[in-house]
NUBAFI-390548 format. One record per residue: residue number from 1; x negated, y negated, z of N, C-alpha, C in turn. Coordinates in nm, 4 decimals, m for minus. Example, Ala and Ser with C-alpha at 12.3 -4.5 7.8 and 13.67 -1.06 7.14 Angstrom:
NUBAFI-390548
<pt resi="1" n_X="m1.3190" n_Y="0.5690" n_Z="0.7800" ca_X="m1.2300" ca_Y="0.4500" ca_Z="0.7800" c_X="m1.3200" c_Y="0.3300" c_Z="0.7800"/>
<pt resi="2" n_X="m1.2850" n_Y="0.2250" n_Z="0.7080" ca_X="m1.3670" ca_Y="0.1060" ca_Z="0.7140" c_X="m1.2900" c_Y="m0.0030" c_Z="0.7870"/>
end
This chain:
NUBAFI-390548
<pt resi="1" n_X="m11.2765" n_Y="m16.1890" n_Z="6.6483" ca_X="m11.1921" ca_Y="m16.3128" ca_Z="6.6265" c_X="m11.1206" c_Y="m16.2039" c_Z="6.4852"/>
<pt resi="2" n_X="m10.9807" n_Y="m16.2017" n_Z="6.4567" ca_X="m10.9507" ca_Y="m16.0826" ca_Z="6.3504" c_X="m10.9734" c_Y="m16.1640" c_Z="6.2653"/>
<pt resi="3" n_X="m10.9863" n_Y="m16.0990" n_Z="6.1286" ca_X="m10.9790" ca_Y="m16.1702" ca_Z="6.0118" c_X="m10.8304" c_Y="m16.2617" c_Z="5.9531"/>
<pt resi="4" n_X="m10.8673" n_Y="m16.3570" n_Z="5.9076" ca_X="m10.7679" ca_Y="m16.4806" ca_Z="5.8575" c_X="m10.7598" c_Y="m16.4344" c_Z="5.7262"/>
<pt resi="5" n_X="m10.6089" n_Y="m16.4115" n_Z="5.6331" ca_X="m10.6338" ca_Y="m16.4235" ca_Z="5.5235" c_X="m10.5444" c_Y="m16.5384" c_Z="5.5089"/>
<pt resi="6" n_X="m10.6031" n_Y="m16.6312" n_Z="5.4336" ca_X="m10.5186" ca_Y="m16.6900" ca_Z="5.4080" c_X="m10.4200" c_Y="m16.7346" c_Z="5.2181"/>
<pt resi="7" n_X="m10.3063" n_Y="m16.7960" n_Z="5.2840" ca_X="m10.1694" ca_Y="m16.8350" ca_Z="5.1383" c_X="m10.2243" c_Y="m16.7251" c_Z="5.0236"/>
<pt resi="8" n_X="m10.3527" n_Y="m16.8221" n_Z="4.9593" ca_X="m10.3970" ca_Y="m16.7994" ca_Z="4.8285" c_X="m10.4548" c_Y="m16.6320" c_Z="4.7977"/>
<pt resi="9" n_X="m10.5216" n_Y="m16.6062" n_Z="4.9198" ca_X="m10.6064" ca_Y="m16.4621" ca_Z="4.9181" c_X="m10.4550" c_Y="m16.3436" c_Z="4.8828"/>
<pt resi="10" n_X="m10.3442" n_Y="m16.3607" n_Z="4.8951" ca_X="m10.2995" ca_Y="m16.2514" ca_Z="4.9413" c_X="m10.2368" c_Y="m16.1794" c_Z="4.7722"/>
<pt resi="11" n_X="m10.3599" n_Y="m16.1012" n_Z="4.6681" ca_X="m10.3640" ca_Y="m16.0642" ca_Z="4.5941" c_X="m10.2792" c_Y="m15.9241" c_Z="4.6276"/>
<pt resi="12" n_X="m10.2337" n_Y="m15.8194" n_Z="4.5188" ca_X="m10.2099" ca_Y="m15.7127" ca_Z="4.5448" c_X="m10.2771" c_Y="m15.6087" c_Z="4.6130"/>
<pt resi="13" n_X="m10.4124" n_Y="m15.6064" n_Z="4.6148" ca_X="m10.5059" ca_Y="m15.5585" ca_Z="4.6786" c_X="m10.4855" c_Y="m15.5871" c_Z="4.7979"/>
<pt resi="14" n_X="m10.4815" n_Y="m15.7276" n_Z="4.8362" ca_X="m10.4576" ca_Y="m15.7492" ca_Z="5.0439" c_X="m10.3260" c_Y="m15.6986" c_Z="5.0648"/>
<pt resi="15" n_X="m10.2648" n_Y="m15.7475" n_Z="4.9771" ca_X="m10.0843" ca_Y="m15.6889" ca_Z="5.0391" c_X="m10.1084" c_Y="m15.5953" c_Z="5.0930"/>
<pt resi="16" n_X="m10.1472" n_Y="m15.4659" n_Z="4.9920" ca_X="m10.1675" ca_Y="m15.3512" ca_Z="5.0076" c_X="m10.2306" c_Y="m15.3180" c_Z="5.1580"/>
<pt resi="17" n_X="m10.3455" n_Y="m15.3482" n_Z="5.1195" ca_X="m10.4144" ca_Y="m15.3101" ca_Z="5.2906" c_X="m10.3778" c_Y="m15.3771" c_Z="5.3969"/>
<pt resi="18" n_X="m10.2915" n_Y="m15.4804" n_Z="5.3802" ca_X="m10.1208" ca_Y="m15.5198" ca_Z="5.5306" c_X="m10.0945" c_Y="m15.4255" c_Z="5.5129"/>
<pt resi="19" n_X="m9.9970" n_Y="m15.3900" n_Z="5.4052" ca_X="m9.8805" ca_Y="m15.2802" ca_Z="5.4667" c_X="m9.9331" c_Y="m15.1789" c_Z="5.5521"/>
<pt resi="20" n_X="m10.0734" n_Y="m15.0975" n_Z="5.4870" ca_X="m10.1516" ca_Y="m15.0089" ca_Z="5.5359" c_X="m10.2023" c_Y="m15.0247" c_Z="5.7003"/>
<pt resi="21" n_X="m10.2600" n_Y="m15.1351" n_Z="5.7201" ca_X="m10.2909" ca_Y="m15.1693" ca_Z="5.8740" c_X="m10.1430" c_Y="m15.1675" c_Z="5.9279"/>
<pt resi="22" n_X="m10.0661" n_Y="m15.2252" n_Z="5.9024" ca_X="m9.9660" ca_Y="m15.3094" ca_Z="5.9705" c_X="m9.8796" c_Y="m15.1164" c_Z="6.0061"/>
<pt resi="23" n_X="m9.8991" n_Y="m15.0002" n_Z="5.9034" ca_X="m9.8750" ca_Y="m14.8351" ca_Z="5.9299" c_X="m9.9277" c_Y="m14.8011" c_Z="6.0089"/>
<pt resi="24" n_X="m10.0971" n_Y="m14.8265" n_Z="6.0646" ca_X="m10.1598" ca_Y="m14.7686" ca_Z="6.1340" c_X="m10.2139" c_Y="m14.6901" c_Z="6.0783"/>
<pt resi="25" n_X="m10.2478" n_Y="m14.6971" n_Z="5.9144" ca_X="m10.2907" ca_Y="m14.5945" ca_Z="5.8683" c_X="m10.5026" c_Y="m14.6726" c_Z="5.8048"/>
<pt resi="26" n_X="m10.5472" n_Y="m14.5042" n_Z="5.7904" ca_X="m10.6659" ca_Y="m14.5492" ca_Z="5.7099" c_X="m10.6600" c_Y="m14.4982" c_Z="5.5632"/>
<pt resi="27" n_X="m10.7639" n_Y="m14.5902" n_Z="5.5196" ca_X="m10.7644" ca_Y="m14.5816" ca_Z="5.3272" c_X="m10.7662" c_Y="m14.3816" c_Z="5.3627"/>
<pt resi="28" n_X="m10.8236" n_Y="m14.3586" n_Z="5.4171" ca_X="m10.8368" ca_Y="m14.1492" ca_Z="5.4171" c_X="m10.6629" c_Y="m14.1051" c_Z="5.4101"/>
<pt resi="29" n_X="m10.6175" n_Y="m14.1549" n_Z="5.5123" ca_X="m10.4652" ca_Y="m14.1546" ca_Z="5.4673" c_X="m10.3712" c_Y="m14.1434" c_Z="5.3421"/>
<pt resi="30" n_X="m10.4170" n_Y="m14.2552" n_Z="5.3720" ca_X="m10.3605" ca_Y="m14.3216" ca_Z="5.2061" c_X="m10.3960" c_Y="m14.2312" c_Z="5.0298"/>
<pt resi="31" n_X="m10.5225" n_Y="m14.2300" n_Z="5.1073" ca_X="m10.5611" ca_Y="m14.1264" ca_Z="4.9587" c_X="m10.5019" c_Y="m13.9989" c_Z="4.9590"/>
<pt resi="32" n_X="m10.4712" n_Y="m13.9135" n_Z="5.1159" ca_X="m10.4317" ca_Y="m13.8641" ca_Z="5.1106" c_X="m10.2583" c_Y="m13.7919" c_Z="5.0557"/>
<pt resi="33" n_X="m10.1930" n_Y="m13.9383" n_Z="5.0951" ca_X="m10.0253" ca_Y="m13.9615" ca_Z="5.0848" c_X="m9.9929" c_Y="m13.9727" c_Z="4.9546"/>
<pt resi="34" n_X="m10.0797" n_Y="m13.9938" n_Z="4.8701" ca_X="m10.0728" ca_Y="m14.0374" ca_Z="4.7247" c_X="m10.1677" c_Y="m13.9426" c_Z="4.6415"/>
<pt resi="35" n_X="m10.2334" n_Y="m13.8315" n_Z="4.6951" ca_X="m10.3280" ca_Y="m13.7567" ca_Z="4.6292" c_X="m10.4352" c_Y="m13.8062" c_Z="4.5195"/>
<pt resi="36" n_X="m10.5118" n_Y="m13.8922" n_Z="4.5402" ca_X="m10.5875" ca_Y="m13.9845" ca_Z="4.5097" c_X="m10.7259" c_Y="m13.9499" c_Z="4.6317"/>
<pt resi="37" n_X="m10.8649" n_Y="m13.9850" n_Z="4.5936" ca_X="m10.9506" ca_Y="m14.0388" ca_Z="4.6226" c_X="m10.9428" c_Y="m14.1980" c_Z="4.7380"/>
<pt resi="38" n_X="m11.0107" n_Y="m14.1585" n_Z="4.8504" ca_X="m11.0996" ca_Y="m14.2415" ca_Z="4.9134" c_X="m11.1511" c_Y="m14.3737" c_Z="4.8587"/>
<pt resi="39" n_X="m11.2281" n_Y="m14.3374" n_Z="4.7526" ca_X="m11.3011" ca_Y="m14.4373" ca_Z="4.6637" c_X="m11.1589" c_Y="m14.5041" c_Z="4.6018"/>
<pt resi="40" n_X="m11.1093" n_Y="m14.4796" n_Z="4.4793" ca_X="m10.9817" ca_Y="m14.5193" ca_Z="4.4302" c_X="m10.8854" c_Y="m14.6359" c_Z="4.5598"/>
<pt resi="41" n_X="m10.8736" n_Y="m14.5527" n_Z="4.6526" ca_X="m10.7732" ca_Y="m14.6633" ca_Z="4.7596" c_X="m10.9069" c_Y="m14.8052" c_Z="4.7818"/>
<pt resi="42" n_X="m11.0004" n_Y="m14.7301" n_Z="4.8139" ca_X="m11.0908" ca_Y="m14.8807" ca_Z="4.8705" c_X="m11.1279" c_Y="m14.9654" c_Z="4.6976"/>
<pt resi="43" n_X="m11.1131" n_Y="m14.9512" n_Z="4.6179" ca_X="m11.0934" ca_Y="m14.9696" ca_Z="4.4622" c_X="m10.9560" c_Y="m15.0229" c_Z="4.3889"/>
<pt resi="44" n_X="m10.8611" n_Y="m14.9959" n_Z="4.4681" ca_X="m10.7177" ca_Y="m15.0954" ca_Z="4.4884" c_X="m10.7139" c_Y="m15.1866" c_Z="4.5288"/>
<pt resi="45" n_X="m10.7642" n_Y="m15.1796" n_Z="4.6981" ca_X="m10.7311" ca_Y="m15.2608" ca_Z="4.8153" c_X="m10.8329" c_Y="m15.3919" c_Z="4.7649"/>
<pt resi="46" n_X="m10.9462" n_Y="m15.3140" n_Z="4.7270" ca_X="m11.0610" ca_Y="m15.4387" ca_Z="4.6886" c_X="m11.0114" c_Y="m15.4982" c_Z="4.5509"/>
<pt resi="47" n_X="m10.9272" n_Y="m15.4847" n_Z="4.4320" ca_X="m10.8584" ca_Y="m15.5391" ca_Z="4.2851" c_X="m10.9154" c_Y="m15.4885" c_Z="4.2086"/>
<pt resi="48" n_X="m11.0148" n_Y="m15.4050" n_Z="4.2154" ca_X="m11.0792" ca_Y="m15.3357" ca_Z="4.1122" c_X="m11.0024" c_Y="m15.3277" c_Z="3.9999"/>
<pt resi="49" n_X="m11.0360" n_Y="m15.2713" n_Z="3.9077" ca_X="m10.9585" ca_Y="m15.2425" ca_Z="3.7898" c_X="m10.9559" c_Y="m15.0633" c_Z="3.7788"/>
<pt resi="50" n_X="m10.8625" n_Y="m15.0347" n_Z="3.7819" ca_X="m10.7908" ca_Y="m14.9206" ca_Z="3.7716" c_X="m10.6775" c_Y="m14.8379" c_Z="3.6791"/>
<pt resi="51" n_X="m10.6924" n_Y="m14.7182" n_Z="3.5913" ca_X="m10.5668" ca_Y="m14.6574" ca_Z="3.5473" c_X="m10.3901" c_Y="m14.7233" c_Z="3.5677"/>
<pt resi="52" n_X="m10.3673" n_Y="m14.7466" n_Z="3.5069" ca_X="m10.2241" ca_Y="m14.8021" ca_Z="3.5331" c_X="m10.1078" c_Y="m14.6841" c_Z="3.6275"/>
<pt resi="53" n_X="m10.1513" n_Y="m14.5755" n_Z="3.5684" ca_X="m10.0585" ca_Y="m14.4413" ca_Z="3.6433" c_X="m10.1656" c_Y="m14.4299" c_Z="3.7676"/>
<pt resi="54" n_X="m10.2582" n_Y="m14.4921" n_Z="3.7875" ca_X="m10.3043" ca_Y="m14.4649" ca_Z="3.9220" c_X="m10.2124" c_Y="m14.5733" c_Z="3.9867"/>
<pt resi="55" n_X="m10.2523" n_Y="m14.6916" n_Z="3.9838" ca_X="m10.1972" ca_Y="m14.7922" ca_Z="4.0601" c_X="m10.0915" c_Y="m14.8061" c_Z="4.0654"/>
<pt resi="56" n_X="m9.9755" n_Y="m14.7220" n_Z="3.9597" ca_X="m9.8192" ca_Y="m14.7502" ca_Z="4.0379" c_X="m9.8328" c_Y="m14.6572" c_Z="4.1561"/>
<pt resi="57" n_X="m9.8828" n_Y="m14.5223" n_Z="4.0899" ca_X="m9.8623" ca_Y="m14.4411" ca_Z="4.2423" c_X="m9.9552" c_Y="m14.4382" c_Z="4.3521"/>
<pt resi="58" n_X="m10.0237" n_Y="m14.5425" n_Z="4.3698" ca_X="m10.0436" ca_Y="m14.6154" ca_Z="4.4759" c_X="m9.9252" c_Y="m14.7206" c_Z="4.5564"/>
<pt resi="59" n_X="m9.9190" n_Y="m14.7899" n_Z="4.4273" ca_X="m9.8022" ca_Y="m14.9270" ca_Z="4.4610" c_X="m9.6668" c_Y="m14.8421" c_Z="4.5624"/>
<pt resi="60" n_X="m9.6354" n_Y="m14.6982" n_Z="4.4946" ca_X="m9.5623" ca_Y="m14.6641" ca_Z="4.5603" c_X="m9.5358" c_Y="m14.5759" c_Z="4.7074"/>
<pt resi="61" n_X="m9.6806" n_Y="m14.5279" n_Z="4.7235" ca_X="m9.7529" ca_Y="m14.4828" ca_Z="4.8140" c_X="m9.7515" c_Y="m14.6245" c_Z="4.9590"/>
<pt resi="62" n_X="m9.7763" n_Y="m14.7470" n_Z="4.9079" ca_X="m9.7941" ca_Y="m14.8649" ca_Z="5.0035" c_X="m9.6891" c_Y="m14.8872" c_Z="4.9852"/>
<pt resi="63" n_X="m9.5703" n_Y="m14.8587" n_Z="4.9565" ca_X="m9.4532" ca_Y="m14.9004" ca_Z="4.9599" c_X="m9.4067" c_Y="m15.0775" c_Z="4.9052"/>
<pt resi="64" n_X="m9.5269" n_Y="m15.0391" n_Z="4.7947" ca_X="m9.4490" ca_Y="m15.2234" ca_Z="4.7474" c_X="m9.4101" c_Y="m15.2448" c_Z="4.5816"/>
<pt resi="65" n_X="m9.3633" n_Y="m15.1203" n_Z="4.5763" ca_X="m9.2935" ca_Y="m15.1026" ca_Z="4.4089" c_X="m9.1839" c_Y="m14.9871" c_Z="4.4981"/>
<pt resi="66" n_X="m9.0115" n_Y="m15.0607" n_Z="4.4248" ca_X="m8.9105" ca_Y="m14.9820" ca_Z="4.4288" c_X="m8.8390" c_Y="m14.9396" c_Z="4.3234"/>
<pt resi="67" n_X="m8.8411" n_Y="m14.8033" n_Z="4.3243" ca_X="m8.7730" ca_Y="m14.7341" ca_Z="4.1635" c_X="m8.5892" c_Y="m14.7593" c_Z="4.1853"/>
<pt resi="68" n_X="m8.5689" n_Y="m14.8466" n_Z="4.1182" ca_X="m8.4086" ca_Y="m14.8836" ca_Z="4.0825" c_X="m8.3811" c_Y="m14.7463" c_Z="3.9905"/>
<pt resi="69" n_X="m8.2087" n_Y="m14.7205" n_Z="4.0232" ca_X="m8.1568" ca_Y="m14.6088" ca_Z="3.9570" c_X="m8.1765" c_Y="m14.6156" c_Z="3.7935"/>
<pt resi="70" n_X="m8.1717" n_Y="m14.7542" n_Z="3.7019" ca_X="m8.1781" ca_Y="m14.7047" ca_Z="3.5762" c_X="m8.3205" c_Y="m14.6929" c_Z="3.5649"/>
<pt resi="71" n_X="m8.4108" n_Y="m14.6445" n_Z="3.5855" ca_X="m8.5229" ca_Y="m14.5755" ca_Z="3.5916" c_X="m8.6471" c_Y="m14.7038" c_Z="3.5723"/>
<pt resi="72" n_X="m8.5954" n_Y="m14.8427" n_Z="3.6412" ca_X="m8.7082" ca_Y="m14.9227" ca_Z="3.6184" c_X="m8.7394" c_Y="m14.9892" c_Z="3.7857"/>
<pt resi="73" n_X="m8.8540" n_Y="m15.0588" n_Z="3.7816" ca_X="m8.9527" ca_Y="m15.0679" ca_Z="3.8910" c_X="m8.9798" c_Y="m15.2148" c_Z="3.8786"/>
<pt resi="74" n_X="m8.9949" n_Y="m15.2326" n_Z="4.0626" ca_X="m8.9832" ca_Y="m15.3640" ca_Z="4.0763" c_X="m9.0625" c_Y="m15.3601" c_Z="4.1864"/>
<pt resi="75" n_X="m9.1150" n_Y="m15.4983" n_Z="4.1856" ca_X="m9.2598" ca_Y="m15.5425" ca_Z="4.3025" c_X="m9.1603" c_Y="m15.5499" c_Z="4.4180"/>
<pt resi="76" n_X="m9.2405" n_Y="m15.5336" n_Z="4.5214" ca_X="m9.1799" ca_Y="m15.5683" ca_Z="4.6632" c_X="m9.2136" c_Y="m15.6805" c_Z="4.6968"/>
<pt resi="77" n_X="m9.1889" n_Y="m15.8072" n_Z="4.7412" ca_X="m9.2004" ca_Y="m15.9120" ca_Z="4.7942" c_X="m9.2089" c_Y="m15.9013" c_Z="4.9646"/>
<pt resi="78" n_X="m9.3620" n_Y="m15.9547" n_Z="4.9987" ca_X="m9.3951" ca_Y="m15.9474" ca_Z="5.1162" c_X="m9.3575" c_Y="m16.0832" c_Z="5.1928"/>
<pt resi="79" n_X="m9.2449" n_Y="m16.1203" n_Z="5.2875" ca_X="m9.2540" ca_Y="m16.2418" ca_Z="5.3238" c_X="m9.4065" c_Y="m16.2883" c_Z="5.4290"/>
<pt resi="80" n_X="m9.4336" n_Y="m16.4244" n_Z="5.4207" ca_X="m9.4985" ca_Y="m16.4487" ca_Z="5.4946" c_X="m9.5047" c_Y="m16.6150" c_Z="5.5227"/>
<pt resi="81" n_X="m9.5558" n_Y="m16.5636" n_Z="5.6616" ca_X="m9.5820" ca_Y="m16.7043" ca_Z="5.6583" c_X="m9.6979" c_Y="m16.7963" c_Z="5.7245"/>
<pt resi="82" n_X="m9.6840" n_Y="m16.9386" n_Z="5.6769" ca_X="m9.8031" ca_Y="m17.0094" ca_Z="5.6274" c_X="m9.8664" c_Y="m17.1285" c_Z="5.7295"/>
<pt resi="83" n_X="m9.9204" n_Y="m17.0904" n_Z="5.8412" ca_X="m10.0011" ca_Y="m17.1788" ca_Z="5.9305" c_X="m10.0458" c_Y="m17.2657" c_Z="5.8451"/>
<pt resi="84" n_X="m10.0380" n_Y="m17.4166" n_Z="5.8784" ca_X="m10.1244" ca_Y="m17.5030" ca_Z="5.8511" c_X="m10.2437" c_Y="m17.5278" c_Z="5.9245"/>
end
């Protein structure tokens, strides 16, 4: 049976993991794209503390942050259906 995430489990790390799996990529793939270590990707997906610059780099690679023309950034919201 596949892992089921409850709505309240959708932390930033879980959203990142979902994005990665939907793109059929491994943590090693994401590490290569971001130029970071596999351990740092694993820590990010498990909501472990990381330096802000590293988190921003990973958010960009996971497509969870969007750069706007005025040099500001915003998080992307992911639509989620909730089954009772």
